[in-house]
FIZAPA-819425 format. One record per residue: residue number from 0; residue in one letter; x, y, z of N, C-alpha, C in turn. Coordinates in Angstrom, 3 decimals. Layout:
BEGIN
PT, NUM, A, X, Y, Z, X, Y, Z, X, Y, Z
...
END
This chain:
BEGIN
PT, 0, C, -75.485, -4.102, 115.223, -75.435, -3.443, 113.940, -76.582, -3.919, 113.057
PT, 1, S, -77.111, -3.022, 112.300, -78.219, -3.333, 111.399, -77.709, -3.774, 110.037
PT, 2, V, -78.485, -4.631, 109.414, -78.180, -5.017, 108.039, -78.650, -3.906, 107.111
PT, 3, V, -79.858, -3.418, 107.314, -80.432, -2.288, 106.572, -81.498, -1.665, 107.456
PT, 4, T, -81.601, -0.354, 107.422, -82.711, 0.319, 108.086, -83.400, 1.215, 107.059
PT, 5, V, -84.698, 1.372, 107.238, -85.487, 2.221, 106.344, -86.418, 3.057, 107.208
PT, 6, G, -86.454, 4.345, 106.933, -87.393, 5.237, 107.588, -88.337, 5.822, 106.555
PT, 7, L, -89.589, 5.983, 106.932, -90.594, 6.514, 106.015, -91.502, 7.470, 106.766
PT, 8, A, -91.748, 8.619, 106.169, -92.714, 9.572, 106.703, -93.585, 10.054, 105.553
PT, 9, F, -94.864, 10.219, 105.832, -95.781, 10.789, 104.835, -97.039, 11.228, 105.544
PT, 10, T, -97.802, 12.044, 104.856, -99.110, 12.458, 105.341, -100.142, 11.916, 104.362
PT, 11, P, -101.077, 11.091, 104.848, -102.131, 10.615, 103.946, -103.236, 11.672, 103.831
PT, 12, R, -103.590, 11.992, 102.614, -104.686, 12.936, 102.369, -105.651, 12.299, 101.385
PT, 13, Q, -106.804, 11.912, 101.897, -107.841, 11.273, 101.091, -107.275, 10.083, 100.312
PT, 14, G, -106.461, 9.283, 101.003, -105.913, 8.079, 100.404, -104.677, 8.267, 99.554
PT, 15, V, -104.214, 9.520, 99.441, -103.041, 9.835, 98.630, -101.873, 10.172, 99.561
PT, 16, L, -100.679, 9.706, 99.217, -99.497, 9.967, 100.029, -98.913, 11.334, 99.657
PT, 17, T, -98.719, 12.193, 100.651, -98.119, 13.510, 100.416, -96.970, 13.722, 101.394
PT, 18, G, -96.066, 14.603, 101.035, -94.926, 14.896, 101.900, -94.065, 13.680, 102.174
PT, 19, V, -93.908, 12.819, 101.178, -93.201, 11.546, 101.361, -91.704, 11.789, 101.538
PT, 20, R, -91.139, 11.161, 102.580, -89.704, 11.179, 102.837, -89.260, 9.757, 103.144
PT, 21, V, -88.181, 9.332, 102.503, -87.634, 7.991, 102.693, -86.154, 8.151, 103.028
PT, 22, A, -85.684, 7.381, 103.999, -84.263, 7.392, 104.356, -83.791, 5.957, 104.579
PT, 23, F, -82.532, 5.710, 104.218, -81.930, 4.392, 104.384, -80.685, 4.515, 105.248
PT, 24, G, -80.501, 3.547, 106.110, -79.280, 3.444, 106.902, -78.658, 2.086, 106.663
PT, 25, S, -77.380, 1.988, 106.930, -76.623, 0.740, 106.758, -76.710, 0.223, 105.329
PT, 26, S, -76.897, 1.116, 104.389, -77.046, 0.691, 102.996, -76.205, 1.532, 102.038
PT, 27, A, -75.331, 2.351, 102.595, -74.415, 3.198, 101.829, -73.350, 3.665, 102.827
PT, 28, P, -72.304, 4.317, 102.361, -71.281, 4.787, 103.302, -71.836, 5.729, 104.381
PT, 29, T, -72.880, 6.474, 104.064, -73.549, 7.342, 105.029, -75.057, 7.155, 104.851
PT, 30, P, -75.873, 7.610, 105.813, -77.323, 7.533, 105.605, -77.700, 8.197, 104.277
PT, 31, L, -78.726, 7.666, 103.655, -79.077, 8.056, 102.295, -80.552, 8.398, 102.218
PT, 32, R, -80.860, 9.483, 101.560, -82.247, 9.850, 101.307, -82.720, 9.129, 100.055
PT, 33, G, -83.886, 8.523, 100.118, -84.434, 7.758, 99.004, -85.280, 8.603, 98.079
PT, 34, R, -84.663, 9.493, 97.365, -85.399, 10.443, 96.522, -86.164, 9.771, 95.377
PT, 35, R, -85.614, 8.725, 94.815, -86.332, 8.042, 93.721, -87.566, 7.327, 94.261
PT, 36, A, -87.439, 6.678, 95.397, -88.598, 6.024, 96.009, -89.639, 7.069, 96.416
PT, 37, E, -89.171, 8.201, 96.936, -90.093, 9.282, 97.291, -90.886, 9.736, 96.071
PT, 38, A, -90.190, 9.920, 94.968, -90.847, 10.405, 93.746, -91.912, 9.433, 93.250
PT, 39, V, -91.659, 8.147, 93.408, -92.641, 7.143, 92.978, -93.894, 7.227, 93.846
PT, 40, L, -93.723, 7.433, 95.149, -94.851, 7.414, 96.085, -95.612, 8.741, 96.167
PT, 41, E, -94.920, 9.850, 95.991, -95.521, 11.171, 96.190, -96.738, 11.375, 95.293
PT, 42, G, -97.854, 11.761, 95.928, -99.075, 12.071, 95.198, -99.834, 10.856, 94.678
PT, 43, Q, -99.449, 9.672, 95.126, -100.075, 8.441, 94.638, -100.856, 7.737, 95.748
PT, 44, R, -101.804, 6.939, 95.341, -102.453, 6.010, 96.261, -101.516, 4.815, 96.401
PT, 45, P, -101.377, 4.260, 97.595, -100.427, 3.156, 97.785, -100.965, 1.812, 97.292
PT, 46, T, -101.212, 1.737, 96.002, -101.665, 0.484, 95.394, -100.495, -0.497, 95.368
PT, 47, P, -100.765, -1.778, 95.227, -99.658, -2.745, 95.140, -98.669, -2.413, 94.023
PT, 48, E, -99.164, -1.937, 92.894, -98.282, -1.612, 91.767, -97.360, -0.435, 92.098
PT, 49, V, -97.906, 0.608, 92.701, -97.109, 1.783, 93.072, -96.074, 1.395, 94.123
PT, 50, V, -96.482, 0.632, 95.110, -95.556, 0.237, 96.174, -94.461, -0.676, 95.623
PT, 51, D, -94.803, -1.551, 94.699, -93.780, -2.399, 94.065, -92.761, -1.546, 93.304
PT, 52, R, -93.230, -0.522, 92.583, -92.300, 0.366, 91.873, -91.399, 1.107, 92.851
PT, 53, A, -91.958, 1.552, 93.967, -91.158, 2.251, 94.983, -90.138, 1.307, 95.606
PT, 54, A, -90.528, 0.068, 95.845, -89.603, -0.919, 96.416, -88.450, -1.201, 95.454
PT, 55, R, -88.758, -1.297, 94.167, -87.690, -1.493, 93.165, -86.762, -0.281, 93.115
PT, 56, A, -87.339, 0.917, 93.177, -86.522, 2.131, 93.187, -85.614, 2.149, 94.409
PT, 57, A, -86.148, 1.736, 95.547, -85.344, 1.685, 96.777, -84.171, 0.733, 96.614
PT, 58, A, -84.431, -0.441, 96.086, -83.368, -1.440, 95.910, -82.296, -0.949, 94.943
PT, 59, E, -82.688, -0.143, 93.970, -81.729, 0.364, 92.990, -80.910, 1.545, 93.507
PT, 60, E, -81.497, 2.346, 94.407, -80.776, 3.557, 94.801, -79.860, 3.384, 96.003
PT, 61, V, -79.970, 2.299, 96.750, -79.021, 2.065, 97.837, -77.721, 1.521, 97.257
PT, 62, S, -76.642, 1.684, 98.001, -75.347, 1.162, 97.538, -74.647, 0.451, 98.689
PT, 63, P, -75.209, -0.673, 99.105, -74.661, -1.381, 100.264, -73.395, -2.165, 99.930
PT, 64, I, -72.702, -2.548, 100.988, -71.538, -3.417, 100.857, -71.953, -4.844, 101.194
PT, 65, S, -71.111, -5.774, 100.861, -71.274, -7.154, 101.311, -70.342, -7.359, 102.494
PT, 66, D, -70.826, -7.977, 103.534, -69.979, -8.346, 104.657, -70.564, -9.573, 105.332
PT, 67, I, -70.082, -9.902, 106.489, -70.502, -11.123, 107.178, -71.993, -11.117, 107.529
PT, 68, R, -72.578, -9.934, 107.684, -74.000, -9.834, 108.053, -74.935, -9.969, 106.869
PT, 69, G, -74.446, -9.721, 105.664, -75.312, -9.843, 104.496, -74.637, -9.362, 103.233
PT, 70, S, -75.042, -9.952, 102.144, -74.480, -9.566, 100.845, -75.125, -8.279, 100.346
PT, 71, E, -74.497, -7.682, 99.345, -75.061, -6.494, 98.712, -76.458, -6.806, 98.167
PT, 72, R, -76.593, -7.918, 97.510, -77.883, -8.310, 96.920, -78.970, -8.454, 97.991
PT, 73, Y, -78.628, -9.097, 99.102, -79.571, -9.283, 100.207, -80.002, -7.930, 100.778
PT, 74, R, -79.040, -7.032, 100.985, -79.356, -5.722, 101.556, -80.222, -4.889, 100.604
PT, 75, R, -79.953, -4.985, 99.312, -80.805, -4.280, 98.339, -82.244, -4.802, 98.416
PT, 76, A, -82.368, -6.109, 98.459, -83.707, -6.709, 98.544, -84.418, -6.265, 99.820
PT, 77, L, -83.692, -6.247, 100.938, -84.300, -5.836, 102.204, -84.772, -4.391, 102.182
PT, 78, A, -84.020, -3.514, 101.525, -84.445, -2.112, 101.441, -85.837, -2.027, 100.816
PT, 79, G, -86.070, -2.782, 99.762, -87.387, -2.800, 99.124, -88.454, -3.445, 99.986
PT, 80, V, -88.111, -4.553, 100.619, -89.066, -5.254, 101.487, -89.489, -4.362, 102.646
PT, 81, F, -88.517, -3.722, 103.295, -88.842, -2.878, 104.444, -89.672, -1.666, 104.034
PT, 82, L, -89.349, -1.077, 102.892, -90.152, 0.063, 102.431, -91.595, -0.387, 102.170
PT, 83, R, -91.750, -1.507, 101.519, -93.085, -2.045, 101.241, -93.868, -2.228, 102.550
PT, 84, R, -93.226, -2.801, 103.554, -93.897, -3.031, 104.843, -94.271, -1.732, 105.531
PT, 85, L, -93.399, -0.728, 105.438, -93.698, 0.550, 106.087, -94.880, 1.258, 105.418
PT, 86, V, -94.956, 1.190, 104.120, -96.075, 1.848, 103.420, -97.396, 1.198, 103.833
PT, 87, H, -97.391, -0.117, 103.928, -98.626, -0.826, 104.248, -98.904, -0.919, 105.735
PT, 88, G, -97.966, -0.469, 106.559, -98.168, -0.460, 108.013, -98.143, -1.816, 108.553
END
C-alpha cells in the first residue's frame, strides 16, 4: 500500500507548462484530481516560486487520513514533495 501517490502530466511549450493534469492517490477516500495545483502550474514556467506554490496547493487540497503508515500531516507534506519532484524531473 502507498502512503501517497502523485501523477503529473503536462506538455512543455517553450519552457511553459501547458495541459497540466495532477492526480493524487492514497490521499483521500478516492483518487483526487489536483485542480488547484494544476491552476498554479498551467501556463507558467516551472520556477522554484511557482513550483513551491503548486506544492503548497497540493498539500492543501488532499484530504488524507492518519494510520499506521503515516499521519495526515506527513501525507500532506509528501503530496507537495512528490509534486515538486515530478515537475523538476
